[in-house]
C-alpha positions as CSV (number, residue, x, y, z in Angstrom):
1,M,-89.0,-138.0,-81.0
2,T,-87.9,-141.1,-82.9
3,E,-85.9,-141.4,-86.1
4,T,-86.2,-144.3,-88.5
5,T,-84.5,-145.0,-91.8
6,Q,-86.7,-146.5,-94.6
7,T,-86.1,-147.5,-98.2
8,Y,-88.5,-146.6,-100.9
9,Q,-88.7,-147.1,-104.7
10,L,-87.7,-144.1,-106.9
11,T,-89.2,-144.1,-110.3
12,G,-88.7,-141.8,-113.3
13,Y,-89.0,-142.1,-117.1
14,N,-86.6,-145.1,-117.1
15,P,-88.5,-148.4,-116.7
16,T,-85.9,-149.6,-114.2
17,P,-86.5,-148.0,-110.8
18,S,-83.8,-147.2,-108.2
19,T,-84.0,-146.8,-104.5
20,A,-84.3,-143.8,-102.2
21,T,-83.3,-143.9,-98.5
22,A,-85.2,-141.6,-96.1
23,M,-84.4,-140.7,-92.5
24,I,-87.8,-139.9,-91.0
25,R,-88.4,-138.1,-87.7
26,S,-91.6,-138.9,-85.9
27,F,-93.2,-136.7,-83.2
28,D,-95.7,-137.5,-80.6
29,K,-98.4,-135.0,-79.6
30,P,-96.5,-133.0,-76.9
31,E,-93.5,-132.7,-79.2
32,R,-95.6,-131.5,-82.0
33,M,-97.2,-128.9,-79.7
34,K,-93.8,-127.7,-78.5
35,R,-92.5,-127.5,-82.1
36,A,-95.6,-125.6,-83.2
37,L,-95.4,-123.1,-80.4
38,K,-91.7,-122.5,-81.2
39,G,-92.6,-121.6,-84.8
40,L,-95.4,-119.4,-83.7
41,V,-93.3,-117.5,-81.2
42,T,-90.5,-117.1,-83.7
43,F,-92.6,-115.4,-86.3
44,W,-94.6,-113.4,-83.9
45,A,-91.3,-112.1,-82.4
46,A,-90.3,-111.1,-85.9
47,A,-93.6,-109.3,-86.3
48,I,-93.1,-107.4,-83.1
49,G,-89.6,-106.5,-84.1
50,S,-90.6,-105.3,-87.5
51,I,-93.0,-102.7,-85.9
52,F,-90.0,-100.3,-85.7
53,I,-89.2,-100.4,-89.4
54,P,-90.7,-97.4,-91.0
55,V,-93.1,-97.9,-93.9
56,A,-92.2,-101.6,-94.3
57,H,-94.0,-102.5,-91.1
58,F,-97.3,-102.1,-92.9
59,L,-96.5,-105.3,-94.8
60,L,-94.1,-107.1,-92.5
61,V,-96.2,-107.1,-89.3
62,P,-99.3,-108.8,-90.8
63,S,-97.2,-111.1,-93.0
64,F,-95.1,-112.4,-90.1
65,A,-98.3,-112.7,-87.9
66,L,-100.1,-114.7,-90.6
67,Y,-97.1,-116.9,-91.4
68,G,-96.7,-117.6,-87.7
69,A,-100.3,-118.9,-87.5
70,Y,-99.7,-121.0,-90.7
71,T,-96.5,-122.4,-89.3
72,F,-98.3,-123.3,-86.0
73,F,-101.0,-125.3,-87.7
74,E,-98.7,-126.9,-90.2
75,R,-96.3,-128.1,-87.5
76,L,-99.1,-129.2,-85.2
77,G,-100.3,-131.6,-87.9
78,A,-96.9,-132.9,-89.0
79,Q,-96.5,-136.3,-87.4
80,Q,-93.6,-137.2,-89.5
81,V,-90.9,-135.0,-91.1
82,A,-88.2,-136.2,-93.5
83,V,-84.8,-135.2,-92.2
84,A,-82.7,-136.4,-95.1
85,V,-83.7,-138.3,-98.3
86,E,-81.0,-139.6,-100.7
87,G,-81.4,-141.6,-103.8
88,T,-79.9,-142.3,-107.3
89,C,-81.8,-140.9,-110.2
90,P,-83.1,-143.8,-112.4
91,D,-82.7,-141.6,-115.5
92,C,-79.3,-140.0,-115.3
93,G,-77.8,-142.4,-112.6
94,K,-76.4,-139.6,-110.3
95,P,-76.7,-140.1,-106.5
96,Q,-78.1,-137.0,-104.8
97,K,-80.0,-135.6,-101.8
98,L,-83.6,-135.1,-102.7
99,E,-85.6,-132.0,-101.6
100,T,-88.6,-133.1,-99.6
101,G,-89.7,-130.3,-97.3
102,G,-92.7,-130.4,-95.0
103,R,-94.7,-133.4,-93.8
104,W,-93.6,-136.8,-94.9
105,H,-96.1,-138.7,-97.0
106,V,-95.7,-141.3,-99.8
107,P,-96.1,-141.2,-102.8
108,R,-94.2,-138.0,-103.2
109,N,-93.0,-136.2,-106.3
110,V,-89.5,-134.7,-106.5
111,A,-87.1,-133.6,-109.2
112,C,-83.6,-134.6,-110.1
113,R,-81.1,-131.9,-109.5
114,Y,-79.1,-132.8,-112.5
115,C,-81.4,-133.8,-115.4
116,Q,-84.5,-132.0,-113.9
117,R,-86.8,-134.9,-114.6
118,A,-89.7,-135.6,-112.5
119,L,-89.2,-138.5,-110.0
120,K,-91.7,-140.3,-107.8
121,I,-90.9,-141.8,-104.3
122,S,-93.3,-144.7,-103.7
């Protein structure tokens, strides 16, 4: 697992772009497999534990089982994940942490927490 910090351009409605700094964690194949299995085991354990909840187990067990499989394949394919992304909104000028869950890819659309305008990391 390696972590790198990269700088990207953050654009919005304002013609003058700002910058966003992203800390990106990269995984090699064995680390991705370990991470994927951990996610699968977590949700399947929740599925097994929810067997004992009356009535709700009809929905919880299949949901946790399916979400575990989804998590497994999602994490298996995620070579890079953003740990933290910070930038200043080019429209309102406020510095903030940007929400970027899941796999890291550029370009990426995000929203400003303060002015709610659409921003693009490129």
